[in-house]
C-alpha positions in Angstrom: 0.0 0.0 0.0 1.3 3.4 -1.0 1.9 6.0 1.8 -0.3 9.1 1.7 1.0 12.6 2.3 -1.3 13.5 5.2 0.4 14.8 8.3 0.1 12.8 11.5 -2.4 14.2 13.9 -2.1 11.7 16.8 0.8 10.9 19.1 0.5 7.2 18.1 1.2 8.1 14.5 4.1 10.4 15.3 7.2 8.8 13.8 9.5 11.8 14.3 9.2 12.4 18.1 7.4 15.7 17.6 4.7 15.0 20.2 6.8 16.3 23.0 7.6 19.6 21.1 3.9 19.9 20.2 2.9 19.5 23.9 5.4 22.2 24.9 4.2 24.7 22.3 0.6 24.0 23.1 1.1 24.6 26.8 2.8 27.9 26.0 -0.2 28.9 23.8 -2.6 28.1 26.6 -0.7 29.9 29.3 -0.2 33.0 27.0 -3.8 33.2 25.6 -4.7 36.2 27.8 -1.7 38.1 26.2 -3.2 37.6 22.7 -3.1 38.7 19.9 0.2 37.2 18.8 1.6 35.2 15.9 3.8 32.1 16.2 5.7 30.7 13.1 6.7 27.1 12.8 9.7 27.6 10.5 11.3 24.9 8.4 12.2 23.7 4.9 10.2 21.5 2.6 9.2 18.1 4.0 10.7 18.3 7.6 7.4 17.8 9.3 5.9 21.3 9.8 2.3 20.2 9.0 2.6 17.2 11.4 3.7 19.5 14.2 0.8 21.8 13.5 -1.7 19.0 13.7 -0.1 17.6 16.9 -0.3 21.1 18.5 -4.0 21.3 17.5 -4.6 17.8 18.9 -3.2 18.9 22.2 -5.4 22.0 22.3 -8.5 20.0 21.3 -9.5 19.1 24.9 -9.1 22.7 26.2 -12.7 24.2 26.6 -11.3 27.8 26.5 -9.6 27.3 23.2 -11.2 27.0 19.8 -9.1 25.8 16.9 -9.4 26.9 13.3 -7.7 25.4 10.3 -6.9 27.5 7.2 -4.9 26.1 4.3 -3.6 29.1 2.3 -2.5 27.1 -0.7 -6.0 25.7 -1.4 -7.5 29.2 -1.0 -5.1 31.1 -3.3 -7.5 31.0 -6.3 -9.9 33.2 -4.4 -9.2 36.0 -1.9 -7.1 34.6 0.8 -7.7 37.8 2.9 -11.5 37.3 2.7 -11.2 33.5 3.3 -9.1 33.9 6.4 -11.2 36.6 7.9 -14.5 34.6 7.3 -12.9 31.4 8.7 -12.2 33.3 12.0 -15.5 35.1 12.2 -17.4 31.9 11.4 -16.2 30.3 14.6 -17.6 33.1 16.8 -20.8 32.6 18.7 -23.8 33.6 16.6 -25.1 36.0 19.2 -21.8 37.8 19.4 -21.8 38.4 15.6 -25.5 39.5 15.6 -25.0 41.8 18.6 -22.0 43.5 17.1 -23.8 44.0 13.7 -26.9 45.3 15.4 -24.9 47.9 17.4 -23.2 49.1 14.2 -26.5 49.3 12.4 -28.0 51.4 15.1 -25.2 53.8 14.9 -25.7 53.9 11.1 -22.4 55.5 10.4 -22.0 54.0 6.9 -24.7 51.5 6.4 -28.1 52.8 5.4 -31.4 51.0 4.5 -29.8 48.4 2.3 -27.6 47.1 5.1 -30.5 47.0 7.6 -32.6 44.9 5.1 -29.6 42.6 4.6 -29.1 42.2 8.3 -32.8 41.3 8.8 -32.7 38.7 6.1 -29.4 37.2 7.3 -30.8 36.9 10.8 -33.0 34.1 9.5 -30.4 32.6 7.3 -27.6 32.1 9.8 -24.3 33.7 10.9 -22.4 32.7 7.7 -24.8 34.7 5.5 -24.6 37.6 8.0 -20.8 37.6 7.7 -21.1 37.4 3.9 -23.4 40.4 3.8 -21.3 42.3 6.2 -18.2 41.7 4.0 -20.0 42.9 0.9 -21.0 46.1 2.6 -17.8 46.9 4.5 -15.3 46.4 1.7 -16.6 48.9 -0.8 -14.2 51.7 0.2 -11.4 52.7 2.6 -13.7 54.2 5.1 -15.8 51.1 5.2 -12.7 48.9 5.6 -11.6 51.0 8.6 -15.1 50.3 10.0 -14.6 46.6 9.4 -11.4 46.6 11.5 -13.2 48.2 14.4 -16.1 45.8 14.1 -13.9 42.7 14.0 -12.0 43.9 17.1 -15.2 44.5 18.9 -16.6 41.1 18.0 -13.5 39.3 19.3 -13.4 41.4 22.5 -17.0 40.4 23.2 -16.3 36.8 22.4 -13.3 36.6 24.6 -15.1 38.2 27.6 -18.4 36.5 27.0 -20.3 36.0 30.3 -19.4 32.7 31.9 -16.6 31.9 29.5 -13.9 34.6 30.0 -10.4 34.3 28.7 -11.2 32.3 25.6 -8.9 32.2 22.6 -9.2 31.3 18.9 -6.0 29.6 17.7 -5.8 29.8 13.9 -3.5 27.3 12.2 -2.4 28.5 8.8 -0.6 25.8 6.7 1.2 25.8 3.3 1.6 29.5 3.1 5.1 29.1 1.6 3.5 27.3 -1.4 1.4 30.2 -2.4 2.0 33.0 -4.9 3.4 36.2 -3.6 0.1 38.0 -3.8 -1.6 35.4 -1.5 1.2 35.6 1.1 0.8 39.3 1.2 -3.0 39.0 1.5 -2.6 36.6 4.5 -0.1 38.9 6.1 -2.5 41.9 5.6 -5.4 39.9 7.1 -3.3 38.9 10.2 -1.8 42.4 10.8 -4.6 44.8 9.8 -7.9 43.0 10.3 -7.2 40.2 12.8 -4.8 41.9 15.2 -7.4 41.6 17.9 -7.8 40.2 21.5 -8.3 36.5 21.6 -6.6 35.6 18.4 -3.5 33.4 18.2 -2.0 32.5 14.8 0.3 29.6 14.2 1.9 29.7 10.8 3.6 26.7 9.2 6.1 28.1 6.7 9.6 28.4 5.4 10.5 31.8 6.7 13.0 32.5 4.0 10.5 31.7 1.3 8.0 34.1 2.9 10.6 36.8 3.1 11.3 36.5 -0.6 7.5 36.6 -1.3 6.9 39.9 0.7 10.2 41.6 -0.3 8.5 43.4 -3.2 5.7 44.7 -0.9 8.4 45.7 1.6 10.1 47.7 -1.2 13.5 46.0 -0.8 15.4 42.8 -0.8 15.4 39.7 1.4 16.5 41.7 4.5 13.6 44.1 4.1 11.2 41.1 3.6 12.4 39.6 6.9 12.0 42.9 8.7 8.4 43.1 7.3 7.6 39.6 8.7 9.2 40.3 12.1 6.6 43.1 12.5 3.9 40.4 12.2 5.5 37.3 13.8 6.3 37.6 17.5 8.1 34.2 17.9 9.4 31.6 15.5 10.2 27.9 16.3 12.7 26.4 13.8 11.9 22.7 13.0 15.2 20.8 13.0 15.8 17.9 10.6 15.2 14.6 12.5 18.2 12.7 13.8 19.4 9.3 12.8 17.3 7.5 15.5 14.1 9.1 14.4 14.8 8.5 10.7 15.3 4.8 11.4 12.0 4.8 13.2 10.4 6.7 10.4 11.7 4.2 7.7 10.5 1.2 9.8 7.1 2.9 10.4 6.6 3.6 6.7 7.4 0.0 5.9 4.8 -1.1 8.4 2.2 1.3 7.3 2.6 0.3 3.6 2.7 -3.4 4.4 6.1 -3.7 2.8 8.4 -4.3 5.8 9.7 -7.4 4.1 10.8 -5.3 1.2 12.2 -2.3 3.1 14.8 -4.5 4.7 18.0 -3.6 6.5 19.9 -3.0 3.2 17.3 -0.7 1.9 16.9 1.1 5.2 20.6 1.6 5.4 20.8 3.1 1.8 17.8 5.4 2.6 19.4 6.6 5.9 22.8 7.3 4.3 21.7 8.7 0.9 18.3 10.3 1.3 19.1 12.9 4.0 16.8 13.6 6.9 13.8 14.8 4.9 10.7 12.7 5.8 8.7 13.7 2.8 11.6 12.8 0.4 12.0 9.4 2.1 8.2 8.8 1.7 8.4 9.7 -2.0 11.3 7.3 -2.5 9.6 4.5 -0.6 6.4 5.0 -2.6 8.4 4.9 -5.9 10.2 1.7 -4.7 6.9 0.0 -3.7 5.2 1.0 -7.0 8.0 -0.3 -9.3 8.7 -3.5 -7.3 5.1 -4.5 -7.6 4.6 -3.4 -11.2 7.8 -4.9 -12.7 8.8 -8.5 -11.9 12.2 -7.9 -13.5 13.4 -6.5 -10.1 12.9 -9.9 -8.6 15.0 -11.6 -11.3 18.8 -12.0 -11.1 21.0 -10.0 -11.6 18.4 -7.3 -10.6 17.0 -7.2 -7.0 15.4 -4.9 -4.5 18.7 -3.3 -3.5 19.4 -2.3 -7.1 15.9 -1.0 -7.5 16.2 1.3 -4.4 19.6 2.5 -5.8 17.9 3.4 -9.1 15.1 5.1 -7.3 17.6 7.1 -5.2 19.4 8.2 -8.4 16.1 9.2 -10.0 15.1 11.3 -7.0 18.4 12.6 -5.6 20.7 12.8 -8.7 18.2 13.5 -11.4 20.7 14.9 -14.0 22.9 11.8 -13.7 19.9 9.5 -14.0 18.8 11.3 -17.2 22.4 10.9 -18.6 22.3 7.2 -17.6 19.2 6.4 -19.6 19.8 8.8 -22.6 19.9 7.3 -26.1 23.4 8.7 -26.7 25.0 7.1 -23.6 27.3 4.1 -23.9 26.4 0.6 -22.9 28.0 1.2 -19.5 27.5 4.9 -18.5 27.9 4.1 -14.8 31.3 2.5 -15.4 32.3 5.4 -17.6 31.6 7.9 -14.9 33.4 5.8 -12.2 36.4 5.7 -14.5 36.3 9.5 -15.0 36.0 10.0 -11.2 39.0 7.7 -10.6 41.1 9.7 -13.1 40.1 13.0 -11.7 40.8 12.0 -8.1 44.4 11.0 -8.8 45.2 13.6 -11.5 46.9 16.1 -9.0 49.2 13.4 -7.7 49.6 10.8 -10.5 50.9 7.3 -9.8 54.0 5.9 -11.4 53.9 5.5 -15.2 53.5 1.7 -15.0 50.4 2.0 -12.8 47.0 0.7 -14.1 45.6 4.1 -13.6 47.2 5.4 -16.7 45.4 2.8 -18.8 42.1 4.0 -17.3 43.0 7.6 -18.0 43.8 6.8 -21.6 40.5 5.0 -22.1 38.5 7.9 -20.6 40.2 10.6 -22.7 39.9 8.6 -25.9 36.3 7.7 -25.3 35.5 11.5 -25.3 37.6 12.3 -28.3 40.3 14.1 -26.2 44.0 13.2 -26.7 45.3 11.1 -23.8 48.0 12.7 -21.6 51.6 11.6 -21.6 52.6 9.3 -18.8 55.5 11.7 -18.0 53.0 14.6 -17.3 53.2 16.3 -13.9 50.2 16.7 -11.6 49.9 20.4 -12.6 49.9 19.4 -16.3 47.4 16.6 -15.7 45.0 19.0 -14.0 45.1 21.1 -17.2 44.4 18.0 -19.3 41.5 17.0 -17.0 40.0 20.5 -17.5 40.1 19.9 -21.3 38.4 16.6 -20.8 35.7 18.1 -18.6 34.8 20.6 -21.4 33.5 17.6 -23.3 31.5 16.2 -20.4 28.1 17.2 -18.9 28.7 20.3 -16.8 27.5 18.6 -13.5 30.1 15.8 -13.7 32.9 17.6 -11.9 30.6 18.4 -8.9 29.3 14.8 -8.8 32.9 13.4 -9.0 33.6 15.3 -5.8 30.6 13.7 -4.0 31.9 10.7 -2.1 28.5 9.5 -1.2 27.4 9.5 -4.8 30.5 7.6 -5.9 30.0 5.0 -3.2 26.4 4.6 -4.3 27.5 3.9 -7.9 30.2 1.5 -6.8 27.7 -0.4 -4.7 25.8 -1.4 -7.9 28.4 -4.1 -8.7 30.3 -5.3 -11.7 30.0 -4.3 -15.4 27.4 -7.0 -16.1 25.2 -5.8 -13.3 25.6 -2.2 -14.2 24.6 -2.9 -17.8 21.6 -5.0 -16.7 20.4 -2.1 -14.5 20.7 0.5 -17.3 19.1 -1.8 -19.9 16.1 -2.3 -17.6 15.7 1.4 -17.0 15.9 2.2 -20.7 13.6 -0.6 -21.8 11.0 0.0 -19.1 11.2 3.6 -17.6 9.9 4.1 -14.1 6.1 4.6 -13.9 6.5 7.6 -11.5 8.4 10.8 -12.1 10.7 12.4 -9.5 11.2 15.9 -8.3 15.0 15.7 -7.9 17.7 17.8 -6.4 20.6 17.2 -8.8 
C-alpha cells in the first residue's frame, strides 16, 4: 500500500518524536492566551514535518474548553481572496449572538450602512451567521472608510467573544498551513489579514512556513530585498520555532514505520533502510516519495525480482532518480554508452588522482587513456606532472556534462554507484531502466 501525504495528527502516528515539542508549544499557547493577539511561526524547509507538528499542537489543544481551533490552508485558498477567506474562517467560529449583537450595534449607529444594510441584516438573521458575515463583508469592503469600520467591528466582536459571560479568557487559535507554497500575492494578503484586520484580542495565529520563502515573497511589498522582507515579517510574527531535521534514531524509526504502514516491511529490509538513511538525507517527505516509488516499481515490474536485478538495485535506481536527477537522465539517454555508470566511475577515478599521478606503469594510466579517448580528447603523456594533468582534465571536462565535476567530488554519490556491482550488473540495470522507464516521475535535487 502506498503511503499518503497526510500529516500525523495523533501521538501514536508520530514517527519523528514531535509530540513532546507539540505539547510544549501547546502549553505555552494556553498559558499565553490572555496576552493575545500574537503570531507564532513554525519555521522549516520542505518536508521536515511542519504540518505534522501543526496537527499535533492542534490535537493537544482540542481538549481545552477555553480554546477554539481553526484550520486555514492558504494554498487551497489562493484561487480566491485569501484575505477574505481567512477573515471569514475566523468570524465563522464566533458565537452567533456575538456576531449579531455587534452588527446590530453598528446598524443602530448607522455610520455608513443605510437602509440596504438594515434589510440585509434582517434577512441574514433568519439565514444564519455565515450569511450575515457574507453580507457584512460585501457592505464593508466597498471603500477605505468602510474597511476601517470593518477593522473596528472585528476587534469589537473578538473582544465580546473573549469576555463572554461565563466563559472569559477564551482564545481562537488559527493554524495557517502551506503559506510558503502560495503565490506572492496570496502571502501578502494573508499577512495583511493577520496584521490589519485580525490583530485583535483572543486571536493566536500559528503559521507553518519556510520563513526564508515568505521573506522573498513579501520583499516586493516591503520595497526591498530579502532583508527588508524579513523585517516586514518580524513586525507580524512575535516568535518563531525552527523545526530541525530529524536525527538518525528518528529517521530509522520513520523508515520502519513507513514500511509497516505500507505493508512492505519485508521489502524495506536492513539494506534498503541503510541506503535510505545514508543517501536520502533527513527529509521525511523525500523518504516517503522514495519508498512509494520503490513500492510501485517493485510490484509493477517482476524484473526487479530476477537475477541480476534485485530490491537493492531498485532502491539504488530510485535514489538516483530522486536525488541525482541529472545523472539519472544521462544514464538512460539514447546517446549514452552501454555502461554509462562504469564510464563515470572511470572518470571520477582519473580526476581523483590527477593532481598526484601514480608511477607511469600503474594501471591508472590505462584507465586515463581509455577515458580521454572515449570522449575524443588526446590522452595525456605518462610523464606529465600533476599540474599538467589537471590542465588536461579540464580539457576533458569541457567535453563532459557540466554537472560531472561536482558529482565526481561527491563521495556518497561515488559510493552509491560502486555499490551497484560489476559491469554485467551495471549494464543490466541501465538496460532495464531504458527498456522500461519508471512509472512515476521524480522531483529531484541534482
